[in-house]
N, C-alpha and C positions, 0 to 999 in steps of 0.2 A: 504493500500500500504506500509506503514511504517513497519507493522508486517511482510509482505511477504519479503520485502527487507532485514530486519534484521535477519530473522529466521536462515538462514544458515551461517551467519557471526559469530554467537556465537559458541565458542568451536572449531574453526578451525584456523589453521595458515593462515594468509592473504598473502600468498606467491605471488599471482598474482599481487596484488596491490603494495606490497613491491618491487617486481622486476621492475614494471613500474617506480616507484619513483627512485630506485637505478640506473636503466639504464639511465633514464633522467638526473640524476645528473652526471653520468659518461660522457655522451655525451655532456653535457653543460660545463664541466670543461674548464677553471677556473672560468667561470661566476658564480656569486652569484645569486641563485634563491630566489626571494622574491616577495612580493606584489601580483599582479594579476596572474603572472606566477606561483607562489607558490600555489595559490588557484586552478588554472587550473590543476596543477600537481596532487593535491589531488583528485579533482573531477574525473580526468581521472583514477586514481588508484582505486577509489571506483567503477567506471563503469566497470573496468576490473574484480573486485571482483564480482560484481553483475551479469555479464555475466556468470561467473562460477556458481553462485547460480541458475541461470536459467537452466543451463544444469544439475545441480544436481537434481532439482525437476523432470525433465523429465527422467533422468537416473534411479532414484529411483523408479519411477512408472513402467518403462519398466522392470527393474530387479526384481521387487517385493520385494525390500528391506524393512526392517521394522524399522531400526534405523540407525542414522548417527550422529557422534560427540556426542554420549552418550545421544541422545534424539530421540523421534519418528520422522520418515521421515514426511515431510510436508503432504503428501497424507494420512498418517495414523492418523492425527488429526481428532477428532470426528466432528468438525465443518468445515472440509475441504473436505475430501473424494474425490468424483468425480469432485469437483471444482478445483482440483490441476492443471489440464491442462489449464484451463482458467486463473488461477493465474499466471502460468508460462508465458502465453501470455501477461498478464498485465505487468509483470516484464520486459519483453523484450521491450515493448513500453515505459515503464518508463525510462529505460536506454537511449533510443534514445532521450527522452525529456530532460533528464539531460544534454546530450551533446549539444542539441539545445540551451538550456538556457545559457550555460556557455562558448561557443566558438563562435568565429567570423564565418561569413558565409563560408569562404574558409576552415577553420579548421574543421568546422562541416561537410562540404561535404567530406573532406578527411577521417574523423573519421567514418562518416556514411557508406561510401564505405567499409572501412576495417571491421567495426563491422558486416555489413550485409554479407560480404564475409565469415567471421568467423562463423556466424550463419549457413550459408548454408553448409560450409565444415564440420563443426562438426555434423550437422544433417545427412549429407551423411554418416559419420563414424558411427553414432548411428544406422542408417538404416542397414548398412552392418553388424554391430555387431549383431543386433537383428535378421535379416533374416538368416544369416549363422548359428547362434545358434539354431534358431527355426526349420530350415529345417533339421538340424542334419545329413547332409551328410558329413561324415568324409573325403571324397575326397576333400572337400572345406577347410578343416583345414590345409591349407598350410602356410608356413612362409611368402610367398608373400601376401596372403590375410590378414594374421595377422598384418603385418607391415603396410598395407594400413589402416586397422581399427585403429591401434594404432596412426598413424600419423594424420588421419582425425578426429578421435573422441577426441583425447587428445593432441597430439603434437602441432598441429597448434594453437589451442585455449589456451593451458596452457603454452607453451614454447615460440613459435614464436610471438604470439599476443602481450604480454606485451612489448617486445622489439620493435616491429613495431609501437606500440602506442607511445613509447618514441621517436622514430625516427621522427614521424610526429610532435610531440610537439617541437622537437629540430630543425625543418626545415631541416632535413637531410634524409627525406624519398624519395626515387626514385627507379627506376627499378633496379639499380645496388646494392644499399644497401639492398633492399629486397631480391634479389637473393643471396647475400652474407649471410644474416641471414638464409635463407633456406638451403643453402649448408652446413653451419656449424651446425645449431641447429636441423635440421630434425632428425639426428641420436640421438640427446639428447632427443627429444620428444618421439621417439619410445622407447628409453631405459627407460625413466621415466614410460611409461605404462607397460613395462616388470617388472620394479621394483614394480609397483602397483599390478600387478598380483601375483608376488612372495610374497609380504607381505600379500596379501589376502589369500594366501595358508595357512597361520597360523590362519585364521579365527579370527583375533584379532581386535575388534572395536577400541581399543586404538591406534593401529598402522595405520589402513587403513581408519578410519573415519566412516566406516559402517560395518554392519555384513556381513561376507563373504558368498557368495552363488554361486560362479562361477561354482563349480562342480555340484551343484544341478540344476542350470539353464542350464547346458550344454554349457557354454560360450566358444567361440573360444579364449582361452587364450594362452599365451606363453608356459605355462606348458603343456597344452593339446597338442599343436602342436609339441612341443619338444618331448613329450612322444611318440606320434604316429610316429615320425621319427625314434625312437630308440627301440621301444618295439618289443619283439619277437612275432611270430604269436599267441602263447598262451596268452601273455599279451594283445595283441591287441583285441583278442576275449573277454577277461574279461573287457577291457576298454569299448568296444562297449556295452557290456551287462550292465555295471554299471554306466557309465557316464550319467549325466542328470537326475539322480534319487535323490529323497529326502530321501530315506531310509538310516538311519545312517550307517548300515553295508556296503551299496554300496559306500557311501562317503568315509568310512574308507578304503575300498579296493582300490579306486582310489589313495588315499594318500599313501597307501602302494606301489602301482606301481611306483609312483613318487620317493619314497625312494629307491626302488629296482634299479631304473635307475640312481640314483645319481644326481637327479635334482638340488640339492643345489650346488654341485661342478661345474656342467655345468653352472649354473647361474653366479657364481663368475668368471669363466673363460671368459664368454661372456662379463661381465661387464668390465673387464680389457681390453679385445680386442677392445671393442667399444670406450672406453676412449682413448686408444692409437691411434686409427684411427682418432678420432676427433682432438686430440692434434697435430697430424701430419699435418692435414689440416690447423690448426691455425698457426703453425710454418712456413708454406709455403706462408703465406699472405705477400703482399708487405708492405713496411715500412709505407707508407702514406695512407693505405686503411682506409675507414670509413664504419662501426665501426672498430676500431683498433684491432690488435691481442691481446693486453693487455685487451681490453674490453671483447673479447670472452673468454680469459683465465679465467678472473674473474668470468664470468657467468658459465662456464663449471665446475670450481672448486666448485662452490656453489651447483651444482646439483650432484656432485659425492663425498659425504662425506665419503663413505667407502674407497675410493682410496686416497683422498687428506688429509690424516693424521687427520681424524676426523673433518675437517672443515664442517661448515653448513652455510646456508644462514641466517645469523643473521640480516643483513641489518640495522645496527645501534642500535639494541636492546641491 
């Protein structure tokens, strides 16, 4: 269990855990966090990281990925193989046990509800991603379907979830605070998945954490959807003929179509537009709202390093 839990923690930025801690500290200000509360904060942060590891194991199996963070994917290890699915299930149960051991009855109930909801939502996103890509009906490669995949598979679990965890531990979680988080951060979650697709376009393990295979696997990515919205009839014919193929010349042709359509310029225009839309929402928040406008501005700046003058989520490092 120790080996499974630690495997995907090596070589990656522990952003989910760090956001959980950072958000909790912001929500608790000016209270000093120490003793049992400090321990609970770190347990919760590691649980947030481990839930991501669980999804990584499953995602790598379904995507047929071979490496992540500069090492073989868990299912590629000689002594793991087909046991990877069972190992993921064990890891999920282990997370719930950590929560049960370290939190009071009411807090455990609140966390268990949230964690199980996130498990379900993210698996729905994983299912949508896999089936739309597998069926390869390009009529389903719509921006609406893509944004649903992005939100359910990534945004809810990676962006909203750490903040909601921090709200529970701060005794500030309720229907209103949750709705506020979703209203502000759903756009950020979708955009982070778009960014992931975009960096995967470069097929750079150092940037994305895993070997890029979106084109070969025929994934419903932002690039594919955007290209299909803009390509000429001749380009669309070529796209349909070459997308989802592992032949190197076919992959190259898809990349060429992306370049012909100016996909890079479109990406940066969309990034700025999304950022402006989110900031407008934040600036319209009431003065006494929880979480505060300053809280959301801090989180948004952390996720938009290209726009916010090279800032990044250092979180005390």
